[in-house]
N, C-alpha and C positions, 0 to 999 in steps of 0.2 A: 634617120637619126631619132626621132620622136617614139618609134614603136620600141626603141632600147628604152628609153626614158619611161614608157608605160611600162614595160616589164620589171624595170629597176622600182618604181613605185610599188607594184604588185607584189613584189618579192619583200618589200619592206613593210608593207601593209599585214603580210601573213606573219611576220615576226614581231610585229607590233613596236616597229622603230619609230622614233618621233619625226614625223614629216617635215617638221619645219627646218631640222638639220639637212635633210635631203634637198628642201626648197633653196635654203642659203647656199649649198654647194653647187646647185643649177644655176642660180643667180651668178655666183662668182665665175664658173667657167664659161655660161653663154652671154652673161651679161645681163643689166636689169631691164634691158629693151624687149622688144617684140619676140625675138627667138628665146630668151632666157625666159620670159613670161609663158610663151607658149609651151615651153619644157615643161615648166612646173606645173601647168594647167594639166598635161599630158600625163605626169607623174603623179599627180593629184588623183586623176579618174583611176588609174590602175590600183593606187593606194586603197583608194574607198571601194572599188570594186571587191579586191581582196577582203578587206576588211567586213563588208557585208555579206559577202557568198562564201567565205573559207575561213575564218578567223578561228573558229572553236575547232576546226577539223585538223590544225596543224598545231603539232607538239612542240615546237621550239620556239621561244619569245626571248628577244633582246631586251635588256635594261642599261641603262647609262652606267658608267662605272666611275664616273668623274673627270675633272678636265686636266688630269697630270700631262705635261709635257712628253711626248713619245718621240723617239727617233724611228724614223721610217728610212730602211736603207735595203739593199737586194744582198743577196747571198754572198757575190765578189765582194761587195762592199764591208760585209761584216767579216768574212776572213781576211780582208787585209786589215781592217782595225785590231782583230783578235792577234795576228800574227805582229803587229807593231807593239800592241800592248805586252805580248810576250817577250818582246826584244829581239824579233827576228830582224836580220839585217842582211836581207838578200837584194 
């Protein structure tokens, strides 16, 4: 699992994403114990490696757009909500 975490850290390092956001997500998902902190360290290693070795070579960069509340749903859920909003009664 930590190999995937290194890759996520490296990907976010390439696009200049704030590492602390990733660390927060990892701690929420894996817990603040040994496993969570191990994943944070693995992600940090990938992040720093990408920042040090490839940062200027990658043309895409992410920036924060604010803390607006957003709805997360899949395609089936969005179709169902659209049908209900349109008054469909099937």
